[in-house]
C-alpha positions as CSV (number, residue, x, y, z in Angstrom):
1,X,9.1,28.2,43.8
2,X,8.8,24.4,43.9
3,X,7.7,22.9,47.3
4,X,10.5,21.5,49.5
5,X,10.9,17.8,49.9
6,X,10.6,16.2,53.4
7,X,12.2,12.9,54.0
8,X,10.4,10.7,56.6
9,X,12.0,8.0,58.7
10,X,10.4,5.4,56.4
11,X,12.6,6.8,53.5
12,X,9.6,8.2,51.7
13,X,9.7,11.8,50.5
14,X,6.7,14.1,50.6
15,X,6.2,17.7,49.5
16,X,6.0,20.3,52.2
17,X,5.4,24.0,52.0
18,X,8.5,26.1,52.9
19,X,8.5,28.0,56.1
20,X,7.8,31.7,55.6
21,X,11.0,32.7,57.4
22,X,13.2,30.0,55.8
23,X,16.2,31.4,54.0
24,X,17.3,30.2,50.6
25,X,20.8,29.6,49.0
26,X,21.6,28.5,45.5
27,X,23.3,25.1,45.4
28,X,26.1,26.5,43.2
29,X,26.9,29.1,45.9
30,X,26.7,26.4,48.7
31,X,28.9,23.9,46.9
32,X,31.4,26.7,45.7
33,X,32.7,24.5,42.8
34,X,33.0,21.4,45.0
35,X,31.3,18.0,44.2
36,X,31.1,17.1,47.9
37,X,30.4,19.0,51.2
38,X,30.5,17.7,54.8
39,X,27.8,19.2,57.0
40,X,28.0,18.9,60.8
41,X,24.7,19.1,62.6
42,X,25.0,18.6,66.3
43,X,26.7,15.3,66.9
44,X,25.9,14.1,63.4
45,X,27.9,14.4,60.2
46,X,26.2,14.5,56.8
47,X,27.7,14.3,53.3
48,X,26.1,16.4,50.5
49,X,27.2,15.2,47.0
50,X,26.5,16.4,43.5
51,X,25.9,13.3,41.2
52,X,27.1,12.9,37.6
53,X,23.5,13.8,36.6
54,X,23.8,17.1,38.6
55,X,21.4,15.9,41.4
56,X,22.0,16.4,45.1
57,X,22.3,13.5,47.5
58,X,22.5,14.0,51.3
59,X,23.6,11.0,53.3
60,X,24.3,10.5,57.0
């Protein structure tokens, strides 16, 4: 398993070891055939998109 990416407030990403109790879901299952998904987290809303090159982008 590849280490998880952590995004810092500076915009720089670093590798972090996943938590032992962290659950995992395949992105295909999460997206369920969609190219975009809205995620609500507390009072914030995030948009998870699949790019043309099949990468994931999460924006606030």
